[in-house]
C-alpha positions, 0 to 999 in steps of 0.5 A: 541157651539157643537164640531167643524165640521170635514168637511165644506160644501160650498153651494150656487148658481152657480156664487155666490162666492163659489170658493172664499169662498173655496180658502179662507177656504183653505188659513185659514188652511182647507185641500182641494182635491189634485185632483181638477177640472181644472182651466178655466181662462175665467170663473174663473181666480183663479180656481174653488177649486172643488174636481173633483170626488165629482163633477163627483159624483154629475153629476152622481147623477143628471143624474141618477135622470134624472136631470141637474145642470140647472133643476128646477124639484124637486128630486124624493121622497126617491131618497136616497134609490134607489139602483143606488144612494146607489152604488154611496153613497158607492163610495162617502164614500170611496172617503171621507175617502181616501182623507180627513180622515187623514187631517180634517178639510176639505172643499168641495165646489160644487154648486150642494151641494145645492140640493144634501146636504142630500147625502153628509151629509149621506156620512159624517155621515157614515165616522163618521164625523160631518158637518157644512155649509157655505151658499154663498149669492149673489144678484140674478140679479148679478147671472143672469147676470153672468149666461147669460154671461157664459151659455146664460140663460135668467133672468127668468130661472136664477132667478128660479134656484137661488130660487131652489138652495137656498131654498133647501140649507136652507132646508137641512142645518136646523139642521147643524151649518151654516152661511150665507156669502154675496159675495158682502159684503165680497168683499167690506169689506174684510175677517172680516165677513168670519173670524167671520163666521168660528169662530162662527162655531168653527174653529180657524182662528187666524192670518189668516187675511192677508192670506185671504186678498190676496184671497178676491179680489174685481176685481173678481166681474164682475157683480154687483147688480144694486139695481133697481127693477127686471123687471119680477115678478119672479125676484121680488119674488127672490129679496124678498127671497134674502133680507130675507136671508140677514137679517139672515146673521150673525145669527146661525141656532138656531136663530129666524131669522133662524127658520123663514127661515126654517119654510118657505115652499120651495115648496110653494115659488118654486111653486109661482116662477114656476107659475110666470115663466110659465106666463112669458113663456106663454107670450114669447111663444105668442110673439114667435108665432107672431115672427114665423108667421112674419118670415113665412110671410117674408119667403113666401114673399121672396119665391114669390119675388124669384119666380118673379125674376126667372120669370123675369130673364127667360123672360129677357133671352128670350128677349135677345135671341130674340134680338140676333135672330133678329140681326142675321135675320137682318144680313142675310137679309142684306146679301140676299139683297146684293146677290140679288143686285149682282145677279140683276146686273149680270142678267142685264149684261147678258141680255145686252150681250144676246141682243148683241149676239142676234143682232149679230146673227140677222146680221149674219143670214142676211149675211148668207142669202145674201151669200146663194143667192150669192152662188146660183147665182154663182152656176147658172152662173157656170151651165150656163157656163158649159152648154155653154162649153159643147155645144161649145165642141161639135161644130166644132169651139169648137173642133178646139179651143180645139185642138189649145189650147192643142197644145199651152200648150206643147209649153208653157211648153217648153218655160218655161223650 
């Protein structure tokens, strides 16, 4: 075996146990970054054990290339030679020297290393260091379940990501001292396999079994490989790839099994997986269109029903208003009837009173006529008496009588006095 590597790069798909491997290496004596990504108990209870600046640089590289950690598109040709990437390379070299030069061997872990391994191998080379690689293996189905819980990724996308990450990690580590470590086997069987892998890579791990045992915690595993066949075609292809990698566990990068893996064209595998993914997406798109059509129909029916409900409510409001108007009209009609009855009664009373007055007037007219006739009779009698008086006054007897009467009146007055 060649000289012990100065720096150990841990590669593996997200949710594949890379954090546990990094902590285990730290407990085994490797130096690790002091400035690490903040822990998140809901995602990884024991921490990520990632160099914060390395992660930031990896994210900048992917962003510069128009990619993301969940992208499956290939990196552009000659991307390492781009000016914007070489500037990031200078920052990476400066960081490695400042953080690790005085305390080698060191361990660096970030799942993005699978795709960006050429960048960090070049940075290590510019520091004058040699590099080794630990490849973390975990069943694709368990990874997919964990990613679905953490990020909501569908199984097909998670399976394709697993294939892209692992294929590129295998391809880029072909010429490195490397070992595969199966996460499930590590949790079930303890640290022996990891210690063996580190020893085979040239690191001295004597007396570290107890320290590593405290890290290898089976309770860290929340999703297990069911052992059943994946449903999708892309999942079946990924499962087959996983089995190939398991067969290479414990072998060196120079073994026939490793050469068989290296000889496989990752682009061919990824293309097959991509075609399977596209077929799956086409079927999902067809189902999605049917679903959208159904939702559109339901929405249209809902709108029609809402319109009918509005029309019904409007008609009902008109009926209610008509009922109110009818009740008011009926009330007014009843009042008018009562008023008409009252007026009719009053007219009847007035008619009776008028009749009485008419009868009284008729009687009064008769009496008046009788009185007039009586007055006329009296006036006629008076005129007759006046005529006779006048005639008598002018006669001799009359004058004598008047003279006598005149004499009688003073005597009557004296007697009264």
